[in-house]
C-alpha positions in Angstrom: -14.5 6.5 -55.3 -11.8 6.2 -52.4 -8.6 4.4 -53.2 -7.1 2.4 -50.3 -3.4 2.7 -49.9 -1.8 -0.8 -50.5 0.7 -0.6 -47.5 -2.1 0.2 -45.1 -5.2 -1.9 -46.1 -6.8 -1.7 -42.9 -10.5 -0.5 -43.2 -13.1 -0.2 -40.6 -16.9 0.7 -40.7 -19.7 1.6 -38.2 -23.2 2.7 -38.5 -25.0 5.7 -36.6 -28.5 5.9 -37.4 -28.9 5.9 -41.1 -25.4 6.9 -42.0 -22.4 4.4 -42.6 -19.0 5.4 -41.7 -16.1 3.8 -43.6 -12.5 4.5 -42.5 -9.5 3.9 -44.7 -5.8 5.0 -45.5 -5.9 7.0 -48.7 -3.5 6.1 -51.5 -2.9 9.9 -52.2 -1.6 11.1 -48.9 -1.5 8.1 -46.6 -3.5 9.8 -44.0 -6.9 8.6 -42.7 -10.0 9.4 -44.4 -13.7 8.7 -43.9 -16.2 7.8 -46.6 -19.8 8.7 -45.2 -22.7 7.1 -46.9 -26.1 8.4 -46.3 -28.3 5.3 -46.6 -31.3 7.1 -47.1 -30.0 8.6 -50.3 -28.3 5.6 -52.0 -27.9 7.6 -55.1 -26.0 10.5 -54.2 -25.1 12.6 -51.1 -21.9 10.6 -50.2 -19.0 12.5 -48.6 -15.4 12.1 -48.2 -13.6 13.8 -45.1 -10.0 13.5 -43.8 -9.9 12.6 -40.2 -7.7 15.1 -38.4 -6.7 14.8 -34.7 -3.8 16.2 -32.8 -1.6 13.1 -33.6 1.1 12.3 -36.0 -0.7 9.1 -37.0 -3.0 11.0 -39.3 -0.4 13.2 -40.9 2.4 10.9 -41.4 2.2 7.3 -42.6 5.6 7.4 -44.1 7.0 4.3 -42.3 5.8 0.7 -43.2 4.6 -1.0 -40.1 0.8 -2.2 -39.6 -1.8 0.4 -39.0 -5.1 -1.4 -38.2 -8.5 0.5 -37.8 -11.5 -0.3 -35.8 -14.7 1.8 -35.6 -17.6 1.7 -33.4 -20.8 4.1 -33.0 -22.0 5.1 -29.5 -25.8 5.5 -30.6 -27.0 7.2 -27.2 -24.3 9.8 -27.5 -24.6 10.2 -31.3 -20.8 9.7 -31.6 -18.6 7.8 -34.1 -15.5 6.6 -32.5 -12.1 5.5 -34.6 -9.7 3.4 -32.9 -6.1 3.2 -34.4 -2.5 2.4 -33.5 -0.3 5.5 -33.6 3.4 5.6 -34.7 4.5 4.7 -31.3 2.3 1.4 -31.6 0.0 2.8 -28.8 -3.9 2.5 -29.1 -5.6 5.7 -29.6 -9.1 7.0 -30.4 -10.5 9.8 -32.5 -14.2 10.8 -31.8 -16.8 12.9 -33.9 -19.9 14.2 -32.5 -20.7 16.3 -35.8 -21.1 13.5 -38.3 -17.4 13.3 -39.2 -16.8 17.1 -39.6 -14.4 17.4 -36.5 -12.4 14.9 -34.6 -10.8 15.0 -31.3 -8.7 12.6 -29.3 -9.6 11.1 -25.9 -8.5 9.9 -22.7 -7.5 6.6 -24.2 -4.5 8.2 -26.0 -2.9 8.7 -22.6 -3.4 5.1 -21.3 -0.2 4.1 -23.2 -1.7 0.6 -24.4 0.7 -1.2 -26.5 -0.5 -3.0 -29.8 2.2 -4.9 -31.4 2.9 -4.8 -35.0 0.9 -7.1 -37.2 -2.2 -7.2 -34.6 -5.5 -6.5 -36.0 -8.3 -5.4 -33.7 -11.9 -4.9 -33.4 -14.1 -2.5 -31.5 -18.0 -2.6 -30.5 -19.9 0.4 -29.3 -22.2 1.0 -26.4 -23.3 0.4 -23.7 -19.6 -0.4 -22.7 -17.2 0.3 -25.6 -14.6 -2.3 -25.9 -11.6 -2.8 -28.2 -10.1 -6.4 -28.6 -6.7 -7.1 -29.9 -3.5 -9.6 -29.6 -1.2 -8.3 -26.9 2.6 -8.4 -26.9 2.5 -11.6 -24.8 0.2 -13.2 -27.6 -3.1 -13.1 -25.5 -6.3 -11.7 -26.4 -6.4 -8.1 -24.8 -9.5 -6.2 -23.8 -9.7 -2.4 -23.4 -13.2 -1.3 -22.0 -14.7 2.0 -21.0 -16.8 1.7 -18.2 -17.9 4.6 -15.7 -15.8 7.3 -17.0 -12.5 4.9 -17.1 -10.7 2.7 -19.6 -9.6 -0.6 -18.2 -7.3 -3.0 -19.9 -6.7 -6.6 -19.4 -5.2 -9.7 -21.0 -7.9 -12.4 -21.4 -6.0 -15.7 -20.6 -7.5 -19.1 -20.0 
C-alpha cells in the first residue's frame, strides 16, 4: 500500500471510466505517485506509478512548503489531469493520455499563476476544466480552460 509523506499530505483523486487514480507524495522519495485502481477488478490489478513530467516539482520536494494536489478527468478526451504547485509556487498541470504510463506538461505551466503557500485547491473536469484556489489577495481564484486558452480571474463580491 502507498505510504503518504507526512510533510506533504495532499492527496487528489479522479475517476476515468472504471478506473480510479489517486495522487500522493510518497514517503520514500518525496515525489508524486499515482495509485491506479481498476474498479472492475477490486481484488487485484492495482498499480503504482511515479508521475514524471519535465518539472522540478516531481523530482525534488526537499523544502517544507505546502504542495497541494488536485486531479480531474476529461472523459471525452480519455485524459487524466494532475494540477499542482511547483517549487516556485506556480500552478502547473501534468496530463496522461495512456492510463498514467506517461505524463507531459501543458500550456498552463507557462501562465505563471501564483498560488500562495497554504492554499488548497480543487479541480473539475469537462466540459470546461477549472481549478479553484485562494489567491495571494485572499480571494477565491478561478483558472478555466475554454476554447484552447487558460483564463484566470479572482471571484470577488
